[in-house]
DODRENMAR-903607 format. One line per 8 residues: number of its first residue (from 1); for each residue x, y, z of C-alpha. Coordinates in nm, 2 decimals, decimal comma. Example, Ala and Ser with C-alpha at 12.3 -4.5 7.8 and 13.67 -1.06 7.14 Angstrom:
// DODRENMAR-903607
1	1,23 -0,45 0,78 ~ 1,37 -0,11 0,71
This chain:
// DODRENMAR-903607
1	-5,89 -4,24 -5,24 ~ -6,23 -4,39 -5,15 ~ -6,42 -4,22 -4,87 ~ -6,79 -4,36 -4,74 ~ -7,03 -4,20 -4,51 ~ -7,03 -4,52 -4,32 ~ -6,76 -4,69 -4,13 ~ -6,60 -4,93 -4,34
9	-6,67 -5,22 -4,12 ~ -7,04 -5,12 -4,08 ~ -7,02 -5,11 -4,50 ~ -6,82 -5,48 -4,54 ~ -7,06 -5,64 -4,29 ~ -7,41 -5,53 -4,45 ~ -7,24 -5,61 -4,80 ~ -7,13 -5,96 -4,64
17	-7,54 -5,96 -4,53 ~ -7,66 -5,84 -4,90 ~ -7,44 -6,14 -5,09 ~ -7,58 -6,41 -4,82 ~ -7,95 -6,27 -4,88 ~ -7,89 -6,33 -5,25 ~ -7,71 -6,68 -5,21 ~ -8,07 -6,77 -4,94
25	-8,28 -6,64 -5,20 ~ -8,21 -6,91 -5,50 ~ -8,05 -7,17 -5,24 ~ -8,41 -7,38 -5,23 ~ -8,51 -7,31 -5,61 ~ -8,45 -7,66 -5,71 ~ -8,62 -7,62 -6,04 ~ -8,30 -7,45 -6,16
33	-7,96 -7,59 -6,27 ~ -7,65 -7,53 -6,04 ~ -7,53 -7,30 -6,33 ~ -7,87 -7,06 -6,35 ~ -7,88 -7,04 -5,97 ~ -7,49 -6,94 -5,97 ~ -7,60 -6,68 -6,27 ~ -7,92 -6,57 -6,07
41	-7,72 -6,54 -5,75 ~ -7,43 -6,30 -5,89 ~ -7,71 -6,06 -6,06 ~ -7,92 -6,04 -5,72 ~ -7,59 -6,00 -5,51 ~ -7,40 -5,73 -5,74 ~ -7,76 -5,55 -5,76 ~ -7,80 -5,55 -5,37
49	-7,44 -5,43 -5,35 ~ -7,48 -5,14 -5,58 ~ -7,76 -4,99 -5,39 ~ -7,54 -5,04 -5,06 ~ -7,28 -4,88 -5,22 ~ -7,48 -4,58 -5,36 ~ -7,64 -4,53 -4,96 ~ -7,32 -4,52 -4,82
57	-7,24 -4,21 -5,07 ~ -6,89 -4,31 -5,16 ~ -6,65 -4,05 -5,28 ~ -6,36 -4,08 -5,48 ~ -6,10 -3,81 -5,46 ~ -5,82 -3,82 -5,72 ~ -5,55 -3,55 -5,69 ~ -5,28 -3,42 -5,96
65	-5,04 -3,16 -6,00 ~ -5,07 -2,85 -6,21 ~ -4,85 -2,61 -6,37 ~ -5,02 -2,26 -6,46 ~ -4,81 -2,00 -6,62 ~ -4,81 -1,66 -6,48 ~ -5,06 -1,42 -6,52 ~ -4,91 -1,06 -6,63
73	-5,07 -0,75 -6,78 ~ -4,94 -0,55 -7,05 ~ -5,00 -0,19 -7,02 ~ -4,90 0,07 -7,30 ~ -4,99 0,41 -7,32 ~ -5,17 0,53 -7,62 ~ -5,19 0,87 -7,55 ~ -5,08 1,20 -7,79
81	-4,81 1,29 -7,56 ~ -4,61 0,96 -7,63 ~ -4,45 1,03 -7,97 ~ -4,36 1,41 -7,85 ~ -4,20 1,26 -7,53 ~ -4,02 1,01 -7,74 ~ -3,92 1,29 -7,98 ~ -4,01 1,03 -8,26
89	-4,31 0,98 -8,52 ~ -4,62 0,77 -8,40 ~ -4,54 0,51 -8,64 ~ -4,17 0,49 -8,57 ~ -4,23 0,46 -8,17 ~ -4,50 0,19 -8,25 ~ -4,22 -0,02 -8,45 ~ -3,98 0,05 -8,17
97	-4,18 -0,10 -7,93 ~ -4,26 -0,39 -8,13 ~ -3,91 -0,47 -8,17 ~ -3,80 -0,41 -7,81 ~ -4,00 -0,57 -7,59 ~ -3,92 -0,93 -7,50 ~ -4,19 -1,10 -7,67 ~ -4,09 -1,47 -7,65
105	-4,05 -1,45 -7,27 ~ -4,38 -1,28 -7,23 ~ -4,58 -1,52 -7,47 ~ -4,51 -1,78 -7,23 ~ -4,71 -1,63 -6,94 ~ -5,07 -1,59 -6,95 ~ -5,01 -1,24 -7,09 ~ -5,34 -0,97 -7,13
113	-5,22 -0,69 -7,34 ~ -5,41 -0,34 -7,35 ~ -5,37 0,00 -7,46 ~ -5,52 0,28 -7,26 ~ -5,60 0,67 -7,27 ~ -5,88 0,74 -7,09 ~ -6,03 0,38 -7,10 ~ -5,87 0,05 -7,15
121	-5,88 -0,12 -7,49 ~ -5,75 -0,46 -7,60 ~ -5,41 -0,53 -7,80 ~ -5,37 -0,77 -8,06 ~ -5,20 -1,12 -7,90 ~ -4,99 -1,16 -8,17 ~ -4,69 -0,92 -8,19 ~ -4,67 -0,84 -8,51
129	-4,99 -0,68 -8,51 ~ -4,89 -0,42 -8,22 ~ -4,75 -0,14 -8,45 ~ -5,06 -0,13 -8,67 ~ -5,28 -0,11 -8,33 ~ -5,09 0,18 -8,16 ~ -5,19 0,50 -8,30 ~ -5,10 0,76 -8,04
137	-5,37 0,98 -8,06 ~ -5,58 0,96 -7,72 ~ -5,64 1,26 -7,64 ~ -5,65 1,24 -7,23 ~ -5,46 0,98 -6,97 ~ -5,58 0,83 -6,68 ~ -5,31 0,61 -6,56 ~ -5,49 0,53 -6,19
145	-5,78 0,39 -6,40 ~ -5,62 0,18 -6,62 ~ -5,45 0,01 -6,34 ~ -5,74 -0,03 -6,15 ~ -5,96 -0,16 -6,44 ~ -5,70 -0,43 -6,55 ~ -5,67 -0,59 -6,18 ~ -6,06 -0,58 -6,19
153	-6,10 -0,77 -6,52 ~ -5,79 -1,03 -6,38 ~ -5,81 -1,04 -6,04 ~ -5,53 -1,29 -6,02 ~ -5,26 -1,09 -6,17 ~ -4,92 -1,16 -6,06 ~ -4,75 -0,81 -6,21 ~ -4,81 -0,54 -6,43
161	-4,59 -0,39 -6,70 ~ -4,67 -0,03 -6,75 ~ -4,54 0,15 -7,07 ~ -4,58 0,50 -7,05 ~ -4,40 0,86 -7,06 ~ -4,53 0,90 -6,70 ~ -4,75 1,20 -6,78 ~ -5,20 1,18 -6,70
169	-5,44 1,44 -6,72 ~ -5,72 1,27 -6,59 ~ -5,79 1,11 -6,29 ~ -5,58 1,10 -5,95 ~ -5,23 1,01 -5,94 ~ -5,19 0,64 -5,95 ~ -4,94 0,60 -5,64 ~ -5,21 0,55 -5,40
177	-5,41 0,28 -5,60 ~ -5,12 0,09 -5,71 ~ -5,00 0,06 -5,36 ~ -5,34 -0,10 -5,25 ~ -5,35 -0,35 -5,53 ~ -5,06 -0,56 -5,37 ~ -4,87 -0,64 -5,72 ~ -4,56 -0,54 -5,83
185	-4,55 -0,28 -6,14 ~ -4,24 -0,27 -6,37 ~ -4,27 0,04 -6,55 ~ -4,07 0,11 -6,88 ~ -3,99 0,49 -6,95 ~ -4,07 0,64 -7,31 ~ -3,96 0,97 -7,39 ~ -3,71 1,24 -7,28
193	-3,71 1,44 -6,94 ~ -3,59 1,74 -7,09 ~ -3,87 2,02 -7,11 ~ -3,85 2,21 -7,47 ~ -3,89 2,54 -7,58 ~ -4,23 2,61 -7,62 ~ -4,51 2,83 -7,54 ~ -4,89 2,70 -7,46
201	-5,24 2,81 -7,32 ~ -5,25 2,62 -6,98 ~ -5,62 2,73 -6,97 ~ -5,91 2,97 -7,01 ~ -6,14 3,09 -6,77 ~ -6,49 3,23 -6,83 ~ -6,81 3,16 -6,74 ~ -7,02 2,88 -6,89
209	-7,34 3,07 -6,87 ~ -7,38 3,45 -7,02 ~ -7,64 3,67 -7,13 ~ -7,69 3,88 -7,47 ~ -7,56 4,25 -7,40 ~ -7,39 4,18 -7,12 ~ -7,01 4,19 -7,09 ~ -6,82 3,85 -7,02
217	-6,43 3,85 -6,93 ~ -6,21 3,57 -7,09 ~ -5,88 3,54 -6,91 ~ -5,61 3,32 -7,05 ~ -5,35 3,17 -6,89 ~ -5,04 3,12 -7,07 ~ -4,69 2,95 -6,98 ~ -4,39 3,00 -7,15
225	-4,03 2,85 -7,14 ~ -3,74 2,97 -7,30 ~ -3,89 3,27 -7,50 ~ -3,76 3,59 -7,25 ~ -3,77 3,90 -7,47 ~ -4,01 3,78 -7,71 ~ -4,36 3,92 -7,81 ~ -4,63 3,74 -7,88
233	-4,99 3,82 -7,99 ~ -5,27 3,64 -7,84 ~ -5,62 3,65 -8,01 ~ -5,98 3,56 -7,91 ~ -6,19 3,44 -8,14 ~ -6,58 3,35 -8,15 ~ -6,71 3,12 -8,38 ~ -6,42 3,14 -8,59
241	-6,41 3,53 -8,60 ~ -6,15 3,72 -8,42 ~ -6,31 3,97 -8,18 ~ -6,00 4,09 -8,00 ~ -5,64 4,03 -7,97 ~ -5,34 4,14 -7,71 ~ -4,95 4,17 -7,74 ~ -4,75 4,04 -7,43
249	-4,38 4,04 -7,39 ~ -4,23 3,74 -7,19 ~ -3,95 3,86 -6,94 ~ -3,85 3,57 -6,81 ~ -3,71 3,25 -6,93 ~ -3,99 3,04 -6,74 ~ -4,31 3,26 -6,71 ~ -4,68 3,25 -6,62
257	-4,88 3,55 -6,76 ~ -5,27 3,64 -6,76 ~ -5,42 3,82 -7,04 ~ -5,81 3,90 -7,01 ~ -6,04 3,97 -7,28 ~ -6,37 4,10 -7,31 ~ -6,66 3,96 -7,48 ~ -7,02 4,08 -7,53
265	-7,26 3,86 -7,70 ~ -7,51 3,95 -7,89 ~ -7,71 3,63 -8,03 ~ -7,84 3,39 -7,80 ~ -7,71 3,01 -7,82 ~ -7,40 2,84 -7,81 ~ -7,07 2,99 -7,88 ~ -6,69 2,84 -7,91
273	-6,45 3,08 -7,79 ~ -6,11 3,01 -7,88 ~ -5,81 3,18 -7,73 ~ -5,49 3,15 -7,92 ~ -5,14 3,26 -7,93 ~ -4,94 3,30 -8,27 ~ -4,66 3,06 -8,33 ~ -4,31 3,19 -8,23
281	-4,01 3,11 -8,40 ~ -3,80 2,83 -8,26 ~ -4,14 2,68 -8,09 ~ -4,11 2,30 -8,04 ~ -4,52 2,26 -8,07 ~ -4,79 2,50 -8,18 ~ -5,04 2,25 -8,13 ~ -5,10 2,35 -7,78
289	-5,11 2,71 -7,87 ~ -5,48 2,74 -7,84 ~ -5,76 2,65 -7,62 ~ -6,12 2,65 -7,64 ~ -6,47 2,69 -7,41 ~ -6,84 2,64 -7,51 ~ -7,05 2,96 -7,35 ~ -7,44 2,92 -7,37
297	-7,54 3,27 -7,41 ~ -7,95 3,29 -7,31 ~ -8,16 3,59 -7,40 ~ -8,11 3,86 -7,15 ~ -8,44 4,01 -7,28 ~ -8,75 3,86 -7,11 ~ -9,11 3,85 -7,21 ~ -9,34 3,94 -6,92
305	-9,72 3,94 -6,92 ~ -9,87 4,16 -6,67 ~ -10,24 4,07 -6,58 ~ -10,42 4,35 -6,38 ~ -10,76 4,32 -6,19 ~ -10,80 4,69 -6,21 ~ -10,66 4,99 -6,23 ~ -10,49 5,10 -5,89
313	-10,19 5,29 -5,77 ~ -9,99 4,95 -5,70 ~ -10,03 4,85 -6,09 ~ -9,94 5,17 -6,19 ~ -9,57 5,17 -5,99 ~ -9,52 4,83 -6,11 ~ -9,57 4,93 -6,49 ~ -9,35 5,22 -6,43
321	-9,06 5,00 -6,28 ~ -9,10 4,71 -6,55 ~ -9,07 5,02 -6,83 ~ -8,73 5,13 -6,69 ~ -8,59 4,83 -6,78 ~ -8,45 4,78 -7,11 ~ -8,41 4,38 -7,11 ~ -8,81 4,34 -7,06
329	-9,06 4,31 -7,33 ~ -9,39 4,36 -7,12 ~ -9,77 4,27 -7,24 ~ -9,98 4,43 -7,02 ~ -10,35 4,34 -6,98 ~ -10,61 4,47 -6,71 ~ -10,96 4,36 -6,67 ~ -11,20 4,55 -6,79
337	-11,52 4,33 -6,78 ~ -11,55 3,99 -6,77 ~ -11,52 3,92 -7,16 ~ -11,26 4,22 -7,21 ~ -10,91 4,32 -7,10 ~ -10,79 4,68 -7,14 ~ -10,49 4,66 -7,40 ~ -10,66 4,36 -7,60
345	-10,73 4,00 -7,53 ~ -10,57 3,76 -7,35 ~ -10,26 3,61 -7,55 ~ -10,32 3,32 -7,73 ~ -10,03 3,14 -7,61 ~ -9,93 3,20 -7,27 ~ -9,64 2,97 -7,26 ~ -9,43 3,19 -7,48
353	-9,41 3,43 -7,18 ~ -9,11 3,38 -6,94 ~ -9,30 3,51 -6,66 ~ -9,65 3,58 -6,55 ~ -9,70 3,85 -6,29 ~ -10,04 3,87 -6,17 ~ -10,08 4,21 -6,00 ~ -10,39 4,18 -5,83
361	-10,53 3,93 -6,03 ~ -10,79 3,74 -6,06 ~ -11,06 4,02 -5,97 ~ -11,44 4,00 -5,92 ~ -11,46 3,99 -6,33 ~ -11,22 3,73 -6,40 ~ -11,37 3,42 -6,62 ~ -11,34 3,08 -6,54
369	-11,19 3,00 -6,88 ~ -10,94 3,24 -6,86 ~ -10,82 3,11 -6,49 ~ -10,81 2,75 -6,65 ~ -10,59 2,90 -6,91 ~ -10,36 3,06 -6,68 ~ -10,37 2,76 -6,44 ~ -10,23 2,54 -6,74
377	-9,99 2,76 -6,84 ~ -9,81 2,84 -6,46 ~ -9,75 2,45 -6,50 ~ -9,45 2,55 -6,72 ~ -9,40 2,91 -6,69 ~ -9,29 3,10 -6,37 ~ -9,56 3,30 -6,18 ~ -9,57 3,60 -5,93
385	-9,87 3,69 -5,76 ~ -9,91 4,01 -5,60 ~ -10,18 4,09 -5,36 ~ -10,40 4,38 -5,38 ~ -10,76 4,49 -5,24 ~ -10,91 4,41 -5,61 ~ -10,83 4,01 -5,56 ~ -11,14 3,80 -5,54
393	-10,99 3,53 -5,31 ~ -11,26 3,32 -5,37 ~ -11,14 3,33 -5,80 ~ -10,79 3,31 -5,69 ~ -10,86 2,93 -5,53 ~ -10,88 2,80 -5,89 ~ -10,51 2,90 -5,89 ~ -10,41 2,71 -5,56
401	-10,22 2,45 -5,72 ~ -9,98 2,67 -5,90 ~ -9,92 2,94 -5,59 ~ -9,68 2,89 -5,31 ~ -9,97 2,98 -5,08 ~ -10,32 2,96 -5,11 ~ -10,65 3,13 -4,94 ~ -10,74 2,91 -4,63
409	-11,03 3,11 -4,44 ~ -11,14 3,39 -4,67 ~ -11,25 3,67 -4,46 ~ -11,35 4,02 -4,56 ~ -11,11 4,32 -4,45 ~ -10,77 4,45 -4,47 ~ -10,55 4,55 -4,20 ~ -10,20 4,73 -4,21
417	-9,87 4,52 -4,13 ~ -9,54 4,56 -4,12 ~ -9,30 4,40 -4,33 ~ -9,04 4,15 -4,12 ~ -8,79 3,91 -4,27 ~ -8,72 3,61 -4,13 ~ -8,35 3,50 -4,06 ~ -8,33 3,24 -4,36
425	-8,45 3,51 -4,59 ~ -8,08 3,68 -4,54 ~ -7,95 3,36 -4,72 ~ -8,20 3,35 -5,05 ~ -8,10 3,50 -5,34 ~ -8,35 3,73 -5,38 ~ -8,22 3,94 -5,09 ~ -7,87 3,96 -5,23
433	-7,92 4,30 -5,25 ~ -7,61 4,52 -5,40 ~ -7,56 4,73 -5,09 ~ -7,71 4,44 -4,83 ~ -8,03 4,47 -4,67 ~ -8,10 4,79 -4,56 ~ -8,11 4,79 -4,14 ~ -8,40 5,01 -4,16
441	-8,67 4,81 -4,34 ~ -8,89 4,87 -4,02 ~ -8,92 5,24 -4,13 ~ -9,08 5,12 -4,46 ~ -9,44 5,24 -4,51 ~ -9,69 4,97 -4,38 ~ -9,86 4,72 -4,64 ~ -10,21 4,59 -4,64
449	-10,29 4,23 -4,62 ~ -10,63 4,08 -4,60 ~ -10,79 3,93 -4,27 ~ -10,79 3,56 -4,45 ~ -10,58 3,32 -4,34 ~ -10,32 3,15 -4,57 ~ -10,18 2,83 -4,61 ~ -9,83 2,80 -4,72
457	-9,74 2,47 -4,95 ~ -9,52 2,22 -4,78 ~ -9,25 2,28 -4,98 ~ -9,26 2,66 -5,01 ~ -9,00 2,90 -4,83 ~ -9,16 3,19 -4,60 ~ -8,93 3,48 -4,64 ~ -9,10 3,73 -4,49
465	-9,43 3,76 -4,23 ~ -9,67 4,05 -4,20 ~ -9,59 4,16 -3,86 ~ -9,95 4,35 -3,74 ~ -9,97 4,62 -3,48 ~ -10,23 4,47 -3,23 ~ -9,97 4,20 -3,15 ~ -10,16 3,96 -3,32
473	-9,95 3,62 -3,45 ~ -9,72 3,69 -3,75 ~ -9,89 3,56 -4,09 ~ -9,73 3,46 -4,42 ~ -9,63 3,80 -4,64 ~ -9,33 3,66 -4,91 ~ -9,36 3,34 -5,00 ~ -9,13 3,12 -5,28
481	-9,16 2,79 -5,39 ~ -8,93 2,57 -5,62 ~ -9,13 2,24 -5,73 ~ -9,02 2,04 -6,04 ~ -8,78 2,27 -6,19 ~ -9,09 2,55 -6,17 ~ -9,06 2,84 -5,95 ~ -9,34 3,09 -5,79
489	-9,37 3,35 -5,56 ~ -9,60 3,53 -5,38 ~ -9,61 3,89 -5,22 ~ -9,95 3,87 -4,99 ~ -9,98 4,24 -4,90 ~ -10,04 4,56 -5,13 ~ -9,88 4,94 -5,08 ~ -9,58 4,89 -5,27
497	-9,61 5,22 -5,44 ~ -9,57 5,39 -5,10 ~ -9,24 5,23 -5,07 ~ -9,12 5,41 -5,42 ~ -9,27 5,72 -5,34 ~ -9,04 5,79 -5,00 ~ -8,85 6,11 -5,01 ~ -8,47 6,15 -5,10
505	-8,37 6,13 -4,75 ~ -8,50 5,75 -4,74 ~ -8,33 5,67 -5,06 ~ -8,20 5,32 -4,96 ~ -8,52 5,25 -4,86 ~ -8,73 5,41 -5,17 ~ -8,52 5,14 -5,42 ~ -8,58 4,83 -5,20
513	-8,92 4,71 -5,41 ~ -8,73 4,81 -5,75 ~ -8,45 4,58 -5,62 ~ -8,64 4,32 -5,45 ~ -8,87 4,31 -5,77 ~ -8,55 4,26 -6,02 ~ -8,43 4,01 -5,78 ~ -8,79 3,84 -5,76
521	-8,81 3,82 -6,14 ~ -8,43 3,71 -6,21 ~ -8,47 3,42 -5,97 ~ -8,79 3,29 -6,12 ~ -8,69 3,31 -6,47 ~ -8,32 3,16 -6,40 ~ -8,27 2,83 -6,49 ~ -8,38 2,54 -6,19
529	-8,15 2,27 -6,07 ~ -8,45 2,11 -5,88 ~ -8,57 1,92 -6,17 ~ -8,75 1,57 -6,22 ~ -8,56 1,49 -6,52 ~ -8,19 1,58 -6,55 ~ -7,93 1,51 -6,82 ~ -7,61 1,63 -6,85
537	-7,28 1,55 -7,01 ~ -7,02 1,41 -6,83 ~ -6,79 1,71 -6,94 ~ -6,88 2,03 -7,17 ~ -6,60 1,91 -7,42 ~ -6,52 1,57 -7,57 ~ -6,22 1,44 -7,78 ~ -6,30 1,29 -8,12
545	-6,16 0,97 -7,99 ~ -6,35 0,91 -7,69 ~ -6,75 0,87 -7,60 ~ -6,98 1,13 -7,57 ~ -7,12 1,02 -7,22 ~ -7,45 1,18 -7,14 ~ -7,58 1,09 -6,74 ~ -7,93 1,13 -6,66
553	-8,14 1,11 -6,34 ~ -8,49 1,09 -6,32 ~ -8,71 1,14 -5,98 ~ -9,13 1,14 -5,93 ~ -9,33 1,42 -5,79 ~ -9,17 1,31 -5,45 ~ -8,84 1,32 -5,60 ~ -8,81 0,96 -5,54
561	-8,57 0,79 -5,81 ~ -8,77 0,61 -6,10 ~ -8,61 0,30 -6,23 ~ -8,85 0,19 -6,52 ~ -8,87 0,52 -6,70 ~ -8,82 0,51 -7,07 ~ -8,56 0,83 -7,14 ~ -8,51 0,92 -7,50
569	-8,28 1,20 -7,61 ~ -8,27 1,33 -7,96 ~ -7,90 1,52 -8,05 ~ -7,88 1,78 -8,30 ~ -7,56 1,91 -8,48 ~ -7,47 2,28 -8,59 ~ -7,67 2,18 -8,95 ~ -7,97 2,07 -8,76
577	-7,94 1,71 -8,79 ~ -8,08 1,51 -8,57 ~ -7,95 1,20 -8,39 ~ -8,22 0,98 -8,18 ~ -8,11 0,79 -7,88 ~ -8,24 0,65 -7,58 ~ -8,07 0,61 -7,23 ~ -7,99 0,29 -7,04
585	-8,08 0,25 -6,68 ~ -7,82 0,19 -6,41 ~ -8,04 0,18 -6,12 ~ -8,15 0,40 -5,83 ~ -8,31 0,67 -6,09 ~ -7,98 0,69 -6,30 ~ -7,94 0,67 -6,66 ~ -7,65 0,66 -6,90
593	-7,59 0,69 -7,27 ~ -7,27 0,64 -7,45 ~ -7,24 0,81 -7,81 ~ -6,96 0,69 -8,04 ~ -6,84 0,85 -8,37 ~ -6,95 1,22 -8,31 ~ -6,73 1,46 -8,56 ~ -6,62 1,78 -8,43
601	-6,86 2,06 -8,34 ~ -7,10 2,20 -8,10 ~ -7,42 2,00 -8,05 ~ -7,76 2,02 -7,82 ~ -7,95 1,79 -7,71 ~ -8,31 1,73 -7,54 ~ -8,43 1,43 -7,38 ~ -8,76 1,35 -7,18
609	-8,84 1,09 -6,96 ~ -9,17 0,91 -6,97 ~ -9,33 0,63 -6,71 ~ -9,58 0,46 -6,95 ~ -9,78 0,77 -7,10 ~ -9,71 0,96 -6,84 ~ -9,44 1,27 -6,90 ~ -9,23 1,32 -6,58
617	-9,01 1,57 -6,73 ~ -8,76 1,72 -6,96 ~ -8,42 1,87 -7,02 ~ -8,16 2,00 -7,24 ~ -7,85 2,12 -7,28 ~ -7,53 2,10 -7,49 ~ -7,20 1,96 -7,55 ~ -6,86 2,01 -7,78
625	-6,67 1,75 -7,96 ~ -6,32 1,88 -8,04 ~ -5,96 1,83 -8,08 ~ -5,82 1,90 -7,70 ~ -5,50 2,02 -7,63 ~ -5,43 1,81 -7,28 ~ -5,19 1,60 -7,43 ~ -4,99 1,85 -7,60
633	-4,92 2,07 -7,26 ~ -4,64 1,85 -7,12 ~ -4,45 1,71 -7,41 ~ -4,19 1,55 -7,20 ~ -4,15 1,19 -7,00 ~ -4,18 1,23 -6,60 ~ -3,94 0,93 -6,48 ~ -4,03 1,03 -6,12
641	-4,38 0,90 -6,12 ~ -4,28 0,63 -6,32 ~ -3,96 0,55 -6,03 ~ -4,25 0,59 -5,76 ~ -4,50 0,37 -5,93 ~ -4,23 0,09 -5,97 ~ -4,04 0,16 -5,62 ~ -4,36 0,18 -5,40
649	-4,50 -0,16 -5,55 ~ -4,20 -0,38 -5,54 ~ -4,13 -0,34 -5,96 ~ -3,87 -0,22 -6,12 ~ -3,82 0,08 -6,34 ~ -3,67 0,05 -6,71 ~ -3,59 0,28 -7,01 ~ -3,72 0,24 -7,33
657	-3,35 0,16 -7,41 ~ -3,35 -0,12 -7,13 ~ -3,67 -0,26 -7,24 ~ -3,51 -0,59 -7,37 ~ -3,39 -0,69 -6,99 ~ -3,71 -0,69 -6,91 ~ -3,72 -1,07 -6,96 ~ -3,48 -1,09 -6,69
665	-3,58 -0,87 -6,43 ~ -3,91 -1,08 -6,44 ~ -3,70 -1,41 -6,42 ~ -3,52 -1,28 -6,16 ~ -3,83 -1,15 -5,95 ~ -3,96 -1,51 -6,00 ~ -4,27 -1,38 -6,20 ~ -4,19 -1,62 -6,51
673	-4,17 -1,92 -6,33 ~ -4,48 -2,17 -6,35 ~ -4,70 -2,23 -6,04 ~ -4,75 -2,56 -5,92 ~ -5,08 -2,65 -5,78 ~ -5,26 -2,98 -5,64 ~ -5,56 -2,98 -5,81 ~ -5,82 -3,26 -5,68
681	-6,09 -3,40 -5,88 ~ -6,37 -3,55 -5,71 ~ -6,65 -3,82 -5,82 ~ -6,94 -3,88 -5,61 ~ -7,15 -4,17 -5,82 ~ -7,48 -4,11 -5,61 ~ -7,48 -3,76 -5,80 ~ -7,48 -3,93 -6,13
689	-7,69 -4,13 -6,35 ~ -7,46 -4,40 -6,49 ~ -7,48 -4,61 -6,14 ~ -7,89 -4,59 -6,14 ~ -7,89 -4,71 -6,50 ~ -7,67 -5,00 -6,46 ~ -7,87 -5,15 -6,15 ~ -8,18 -5,09 -6,37
697	-7,98 -5,30 -6,63 ~ -7,90 -5,54 -6,41 ~ -8,26 -5,60 -6,26 ~ -8,40 -5,60 -6,57 ~ -8,15 -5,85 -6,70 ~ -8,26 -6,09 -6,37 ~ -8,62 -6,07 -6,43 ~ -8,56 -6,15 -6,82
705	-8,38 -6,47 -6,71 ~ -8,61 -6,56 -6,44 ~ -8,89 -6,55 -6,71 ~ -8,67 -6,74 -6,94 ~ -8,57 -7,02 -6,66 ~ -8,95 -7,05 -6,56 ~ -8,88 -6,90 -6,20 ~ -9,23 -6,70 -6,10
């Protein structure tokens, strides 16, 4: 069919006029013979006719019928639970699938074949290679992700054939997502629904973060079926060494039991905890008798650098309180003159400490060099500043960038003030006191604070204010700050020794300063989540068959996302072998890294982000690679889920023994019949080069002939 941009009668009229013009052009050329005149007229009229036709923008449309084979997806569950549910070996199950499925009918369709566990992977197109591609070793099953991902890859699917035992242990239920797809799912159930006689550990519960010489409870949740009256031994192992064992007797045919162990780590680092039930006679499977967890143990003993401006009651009381804590290793230096300290020189490496406490420091004798070193160290080490009458506020200004509050207008003199909490302090971790916040805080002896004014940093939190007796406006007293993963605190008042010296009748208030000081030190030295660079594993433990995924976030000092950073990650195994990697940006300050084929073991990592030569920050952590037991906890088929999946989507439910009838079922649903579509092919000469080339050729021929015939 030919379509023109002009009305047909107008096109015919103009075409006639072009022919007439060509005849008129050569009619009076008497030097030409009749044959020459006719030839040149034909060339001219053809050329003009082609130009006119292109101006009319013709469109040639051709319609034809095409048959398209139906597009289907075949999903085969490759998880480790499949052979268990089928009561068969992995190899024999793969061969049964290869022999049972109606491949002749399926291959007449446009078939997309995938295996899946936690993710999809393609299967070979040739059916005879199927048995060699299925290993049934995947340690996780995500039915929901498999269905969604195959539809995203192939949006024109007419149906999905799902072969599975119906068990999933990762992701949400697939029922809701499958209904929303709007295409039928034909399910083929593999395995027996009968639940075997078995004992397994469902899960273990413990802290992922612990401290040395601190008791850590480890709770194991057991399940048993068919072992009423049987006695079993449950063991706790740490890094392959048995720590404790307990015995338990099951009293019912189906029972859930809880066993709690206590573990007190002695060494910092990563420790693998494993709770294991000794196999019982007649048990279906012992691969699910153990469950593992990884605990990061931190050194509870913290190194404290205590710097005093001069001997005074507050400093003496502080030293006494710190000495009572066996988990603290305190290095004390008190200013003697501008070059010397009582207790020895300032340590060479200030960054080796976990916390720096400035007890009135800096005083009048503090040197500029020492202040610069402390300011540099405070960029990485938590800092606690305690004001005293010995503090030189002008010298303190050198530390303004690392303090949560800085002196603004420096005035001489001190005044007595009352310690008053602000409402938001009651929800802060610093005031999470064992017996709660005392009701009689107003009975605490007054503190002394300077008459100078203070400016609180914009990102700092004011927890307590100084209330004077003369009715003046409250001034900052206790300020905390968390910036870029580093924490600081400042108490802008002195006289806490009076709080610790209260009589026994005020016992609750007498221990207030000691408890508050310990809470401040714990908060300051605790790992902070408010970091510019954060790198975390997707989960703590990965199976050997799945990639290790590290997810990163990078922010600048304003906590705005950074997309153009270079993020490198070093991973070390238990033998300290280093594996360097580089993370890939996924936009909006997020980064991603996938590591394949890591062997079993504990791994630690450290990453850093740079933009150009600027270091934005660092982060570190750990993860484990090992055999997971998720697939072994449900060694039976869930036909009910597969029935619902087929029923809600308009498909059909079949068992593996009925899989040979799958072709008939698909045929009856009209899913093996090719679809017929009308396809229109369009050709617009104006958009192609051959017509233009033909016009140029005709003009060239006419010019050559005119030259040859002697027509100027």
